[in-house]
C-alpha positions as CSV (number, residue, x, y, z in Angstrom):
1,X,87.5,96.4,120.5
2,X,89.5,97.5,123.6
3,X,91.2,100.9,123.2
4,X,93.7,102.8,125.2
5,X,94.1,106.6,124.7
6,X,97.0,108.6,126.1
7,X,96.5,112.3,125.6
8,X,97.4,115.2,128.0
9,X,95.4,117.9,126.4
10,X,91.9,118.0,128.0
11,X,90.0,119.1,124.9
12,X,91.7,116.6,122.6
13,X,91.3,113.9,125.1
14,X,87.6,114.5,125.4
15,X,87.2,114.7,121.6
16,X,89.2,111.5,121.0
17,X,87.5,109.5,123.8
18,X,84.1,110.4,122.4
19,X,85.2,109.6,118.8
20,X,86.9,106.3,119.7
21,X,84.0,105.1,122.0
22,X,82.0,104.5,118.8
23,X,84.4,101.6,118.1
24,X,84.8,100.0,121.4
25,X,85.6,100.4,125.1
26,X,88.0,103.3,125.5
27,X,90.2,103.7,128.6
28,X,91.8,107.1,129.0
29,X,95.2,108.2,130.5
30,X,96.8,111.6,130.7
31,X,100.5,110.7,130.2
32,X,102.7,108.0,128.9
33,X,103.5,106.5,132.3
34,X,99.8,105.9,133.0
35,X,99.4,104.4,129.5
36,X,102.2,101.9,130.1
37,X,100.8,101.0,133.5
38,X,97.3,100.5,132.1
39,X,98.8,98.4,129.3
40,X,100.7,96.2,131.8
41,X,97.6,95.7,133.9
42,X,95.6,94.7,130.8
43,X,98.2,92.1,129.8
44,X,98.4,90.7,133.3
45,X,94.6,90.4,133.4
46,X,94.8,88.6,130.0
47,X,92.6,91.3,128.5
48,X,95.0,93.2,126.3
49,X,94.3,96.3,124.3
50,X,93.6,96.0,120.6
51,X,94.4,99.7,119.8
52,X,96.5,102.2,121.5
53,X,96.4,105.9,120.6
54,X,99.4,107.9,121.9
55,X,100.1,111.6,121.8
56,X,103.8,112.2,121.4
57,X,104.2,115.3,123.5
58,X,103.1,114.4,127.0
59,X,104.4,115.0,130.5
60,X,106.1,112.4,132.7
61,X,106.7,110.0,129.8
62,X,106.3,111.0,126.2
63,X,104.6,109.0,123.5
64,X,107.9,107.6,122.1
65,X,108.9,106.3,125.6
66,X,105.4,104.9,126.1
67,X,105.5,103.1,122.8
68,X,108.9,101.5,123.7
69,X,107.4,100.5,127.1
70,X,104.4,98.9,125.5
71,X,106.4,97.0,122.9
72,X,108.8,95.8,125.7
73,X,105.9,94.6,127.8
74,X,104.6,92.7,124.8
75,X,108.0,91.0,124.4
76,X,108.2,90.2,128.1
77,X,104.8,88.6,127.9
78,X,105.6,86.7,124.7
79,X,102.8,88.4,122.8
80,X,103.0,87.1,119.2
81,X,103.4,89.9,116.6
82,X,99.9,89.3,115.1
83,X,98.4,89.8,118.6
84,X,100.3,93.0,119.4
85,X,98.3,96.1,119.8
86,X,98.0,98.4,116.8
87,X,99.5,101.8,117.8
88,X,98.5,105.1,116.3
89,X,100.8,108.0,117.2
90,X,99.0,111.4,117.0
91,X,100.9,114.6,117.1
92,X,101.4,118.0,115.5
93,X,105.0,117.0,114.9
94,X,104.6,116.0,111.3
95,X,108.2,116.4,110.2
96,X,110.1,113.4,108.6
97,X,112.4,112.8,111.7
98,X,109.4,112.3,114.1
99,X,107.5,110.2,111.7
100,X,110.5,108.0,111.0
101,X,111.3,107.6,114.7
102,X,107.7,106.6,115.5
103,X,107.7,103.8,112.9
104,X,111.2,102.6,114.0
105,X,109.9,102.3,117.6
106,X,106.9,100.2,116.4
107,X,104.0,102.4,115.7
108,X,101.5,101.2,113.2
109,X,100.0,104.5,112.0
110,X,101.1,108.1,112.3
111,X,98.3,110.7,112.4
112,X,98.8,114.4,112.4
113,X,96.9,116.9,114.5
114,X,94.4,118.3,114.4
115,X,92.7,114.9,113.9
116,X,90.9,114.5,110.6
117,X,88.1,112.1,111.5
118,X,87.6,110.8,108.0
119,X,91.4,110.0,107.6
120,X,91.5,108.5,111.1
121,X,88.5,106.2,110.3
122,X,90.3,105.2,107.0
123,X,93.3,104.3,109.0
124,X,91.2,102.2,111.4
125,X,89.6,100.4,108.4
126,X,93.0,99.6,106.9
127,X,94.1,98.2,110.2
128,X,91.0,96.0,110.2
129,X,89.8,97.6,113.5
130,X,86.4,98.7,112.2
């Protein structure tokens, strides 16, 4: 599985990269703009990501904007819905407004922080990623 992680917090980024590397090759970015750029390059190389994990609160471009950018790239490249990346939004913003917005923009799973490894693995299993 090919994984893209976008997380600006160093400690969380290191933790998530180590955690996700058990399940595949994990590329790491520090903001939403880098994530969208990495996603675009992967599509252009015909080696798309299977899973994208986005933090919501990031500098330059937040997770919502990155999600919109990723979904727009998939549309522009005519990626069929079943081949689109699964997107997990991870944040401490667990209120209804933020959760609803994330799903409206095209996220697949919404995960609160701090990350609960068991719940995160259950989400990956439900998505058929592991």
